[in-house]
N, C-alpha and C positions, 0 to 999 in steps of 0.2 A: 764143499768150496772152501778155500782157505784164503785169508786176506790179512792185512794189518789192522784196517779200520773197517767195521761195519756200520754203515750209515743209515739209519732208519728215517725214510722221510725224503721226497724227491722234490720239495719246494726249494725256494732260492737259498735258504741256509744251508740244506744238505748238499745242494749243488756246488755252493761257494766253497765249503769246506772241502769237498772232494777234489775240486779243480786246483785250490791252493796246495793240498798235499799232493797232487799229481806234479805240480811245478817243482816240487822238492824230491820227487822220485818215491814217495809214500803212497802204495797202492791201498785201494779202498773198493768196496762194493756197496752200492746203493740201493735200498728198497723203496719202493712207492706202492701204496695201496691202490691208487687209481691209475689211470692211463696217462700218458704224455700229454694228450690232447685236452684231457680234463683239467691238469694242473695249468696249462696254458690258458684256458678258458677262465680261470678266475680273476676277477677284476680287483686290483689291490692299489695301494697308494703308490705315489710316484716321485717323493722328495727324498733325494739321497744326500745323506751328510758327508762331510769331508771324509770321516774315517772309512765309510763304504766306498766312496770313490777310490781311495788309495788301496783298498783290499781288491777291487775290481781290476785296477791296473796291475797291481802285483800278480793276479790270477791270469793276466793276458786276455781279458775279456772286455776290455775298455773302448776298443776301437770304434764301434758302431754307437755307443754312448757319447763318445767325444764329438762325433759328426752330427747326431741327431737330437742330442739332449738340450735343454734349455737352461743355461746357467742362470740362478737368481741371485741378485746381490742384495735382496730385501724383500719385504712383505708389507702389506697395507692392513690396517686394522681400522674398522668403523665402528662408531656407536651412534645409531640414529642416522643423522645426515652428516655427522663429522667423521673425517677419515684422515689418519696420518700414517707416515711411513716409518719403519724401522730399516735402517740401512746396516746389513750384515757385513758388508765389506769394510765399511768405514769403523764399525764397531769392534770388528774381530779380526779382520784381514782375510777372511773366508767367505765364501758363497756356497750355495747349496745347488744340486742339479735336478731339474725336473726330468724325470725319465721313468717311464711306467714299470712297476714291478714285473708285469707280464714280459716287458722287452728285457729286463734283466734275467729273468728266468729263461727266456728264449736263447739269450747270448750264452748262457752257461750250458744249455742242453747242447748246442751247436759245438761248444768246445768239448764237452765231455764225449760226444759222438765222434769228433775228430781224433780223439785220444783213443778210441776203442774201448772206453770204459764199459765195465759190467754194470748194467743198470736192469733191475728185475722190476717190471710193472705188473700190476694186479696181484701183488704179494698179499696174501689173506693169511689170517690166523698166525700173525708175527707173535713170537714168545721170545723173551730174553731170558737166558740161562746162565747161571753161575757168574753174575755179575761181580761178585766180591771174591772170585777166585782168580787165579793166574791164568786160566783158560777159559774165557767166556765164550758163548756161542749163541746164534740167533736161528730159531727154526721158522719155517713159514710154508705155506702151500701156493703154488701157481698151477692153475689149469688142473686142480685136483690132485698134483704131486706134491709129495713132501719133499722139501729141501732145507739144507742146514748150511750155515757159515760159521766156521771157526776163525777166530780172530784175536787180536791182542786187546782191543778196545772196541766199544760201541759207542756211537753218537746217536743220541735221541734227537732228531730235527723233524719228528712227526707230529707237531702242532698239539693244540689244547686237548683234542680228543684222541690223542694217538695213545700207544700203549707204553711208551717209555716212561712217562712220569708215574703211570700206575704200577710200574714195576717195583718202584721204591716203595718199601714197606710203610704203612701209615704210622708205625711208632717211630720212624726214622724222618719223615717228611712233615713239614709244617706249612700250610697253605693261608695266604692272606688274600682277602678279595673285598672290593668295593663294586657294587652294581649302581649303575647310574640310572634315575627315574625317567629316561628318555632315550631315543635312538636317533640315528641319522637315516634319513632317506635320501639315497643318492641316484643320479642318473649321468649317464654318458650320452653325449650328443655329438654329432659331426657337425660342429659349429665353432667359428673363432671365438677364443676366450673373450670375457668382458673387459679383461684387463691384461697387461703383460706380466703382472705380478699376482700371486695368489692375494686374496681378500678373505680375511676372517672378520666376519660381521656379527655384531650384537645388536639386537633390536628388542622393542616390547613384545614383538611376537615370536622372539626365540632367535637362536643361532642360524647362521648362514655360512657357507664356504664356497668361493668362487675359485675353482683351480683348473688345470689344464693337463692334457698328455702331450699335445704338440700344439701347433698353430692352427690346426683345423679339427682338434678333438678336444672337448671340454669336459670336465667333471664337475658337478655341482652337487651340494648337499644342503639340506635344511633339517633342523631339529624337528623331531615329530614324537607323537605318543608311542609308547611301547606297544599299545594295542593296534596301532596302525599297521596295515598291510600294503604292500606295493599297488596291489590292483585297487586300493582304495583311492589311488591318486592318478588322475588322468594327467597327460603331458601338460595340458592347457592350465590345470589347476596348480602343479608343480611351479610352472613358470610364474604364474601370478603371485603365488606365495613368495619366491624368491624375489621378485621384484619389490615386494612391500619389505623386506629384510635388509635390502642394500641401500645405500644413498641413491637419492633420485637421479643424480647425474650418471651413475653407472646403470641404473635400471633402464634409463632412456635409450642407452646404446647396447642393451643386451640382445644378442641374436639368438632367437630361439629356433627349435627344430624338433623332429621326432626323436625320442629316446631310443637309444640302440642297447641299452641295458639299464634296468632299474631294480634297485633292492633296498632293503633296510637292514642296518647294522645296529645291534645293541651296543651300549658302551659298558666296558667293564674294566677295573683294574685287578690285576692278579698277580701273585708272585708265589712261587713255591720254593722252600729252602729246605736241604742244600739242593744244588744243582749237578751233584754227582753223588754216586753211590758205587763204590769199588771201581771198576773200570767202566761204568756206564755214566755217560756226560749228556746233560739236557742242554739243548740250544733252542734259542727262539721261543716261539709261542708254546712248546712243550713245557717251559719253566715260567713264562710271564706274559701277560697280556697288557696292553696300555690302550686307553681311549684314543682314537685317531686324531684328536684335536692338535697335538704337538707333532704328528708324522713321526713318531719313534718306534713303531711295531718293527718293520724290516731293518731299521738302523739299529735298534736294541739287539735284534737277532745276529746282525752283523758283528757287533761287538763281543757277543759270545763266540762266535766264528773266530775272531781274531784271537782271543784268549786261548782256545782250545787248539787252534791251529798252531800257535806258537808253542804250547805245551807240548804238543805232539812231535813238532819239528825238533825241539829241544832234546826230547827224549830218543828219538830216533837218531838224531846226529851226534849227540853227546852221551846218551844213557842218563842224563840228569832228569829226575821225576819231578823237580821243583814246580815247574810250571803246570804240570798235571795235577800234583797236589794241592796247589792253591788256586786251581781253577774256579771253584765255586765261591770262594771269598773274593777273588778279583771280579768276577763277572757280576756277583750280587751288588757290590759296592757302586759299580756303574749302573745297574739296572735300576736300583732305588733312587738314584738321581733322576733317571729318565722318568720313572714313575711319578716322582715329585713334580716334575716340570709338567708331565701331561695332565695330571690331577689338577695343579695350579692354573694352568692355561684353560682347561675345561670350566673350572669354576669361575673364572674371569669373564668368559664369553657367553655361556648358557644361562637360560631362565629356569630355575628350578620350581616345582610346583609349590613349595612351602615357603618361598622367599617372601618376607615381609618388606613393607615400605623401607624400613632401616636397612635391610639387607640389600635392596636395591640401590640405595643411595650409596652405601659402602662399595658396590660394585662399580658404580659409575665414577666415584672418588678414586677408586684403584686404576681404572683405565685413564683417567685424567693425568693421575700421578705417572703412568706409564709414558702417556704423550709428552709430558713436561720434563721428565727427569732423564738425564743421559745414563746414570749409572742402572737405572732399571731397564732401560733400552738394551744397555750392554749385557745385562745378566739374561734377558730374553735371547738376544743374538748369539750368545755363547752356547746356551742350551740348544738353540734351533739348529745351527750349523754343526753341532755335535761336540760334546765335551772329549777332551783328549782320551784315548785308551790308555 
């Protein structure tokens, strides 16, 4: 099989890149290790930055999001019983959209299927060949049959555990990592959200997040020990702990119900450099991970897609390689800013095992400064709605 761009990974970043290229008449083939149903079963974040919204519109897949998504002009931050609001629109002129990553992925799959795109599922033993040559290729197996794609370029959108990053030799790549000493226990419930806006809550018992997917589907998280397992927490225990970590007024109106999904996510900051090796380009979790505190995972993957898509478009439409040659530098410049924000926001809102009384007072003072200082609120708002590409 021959194509211009081989895309490894059938999640939202690989799908978005393929659809954007399709709009420009650039053909691609996508490989996915799992099934489509498996990809759509993964529960992920649902806060979309302004840049991702623009990309979805450019890709022609924004109609359902515009109808069903929930625009958010701000967010709420609480510390103990005190709560204040940061107005994104007033501070930046932009809002974010609450629309589940699963729904984004579903919309992209529908668009790719309508376009008659080549998508190979259950692709095993994927290997990248000759990435530094002018004729790279990808081999893989489906149902026991060996297959090969010859292409001009390869996009590695296959996540943290995928083959793409591992293809780059150890003497070429450098990895930076911070592992946080806690996780997030999250549940999904068919209940109305406790608030019209997302609540980030810091308390003596640890962090909590009150979010939503739609008006009757809520997503809640609490900070937990890394040793915890989802089965250690009954629904009743989760709801009681959540109520202890948010202000009493919100706890009193919280509607509880059976969880339809429950999981624990460890928190990590991770970046690999460079994000390209020859004609292999890394996108999203294949190159970087952020803690979920700042809702930057999918959004940072989208910024990678923006730079790679425009580099490929420039190459195929004009023959100019500047965008491709500068991809890693441009993508990493924005990635590190997103990493900084996610790290800062995580430090601000969580309780750390080794925090001293002094550390806690500094944390309280920083939250008070954010509450009282317009410039601090603007800095948070600018990062939250998405720094420009």
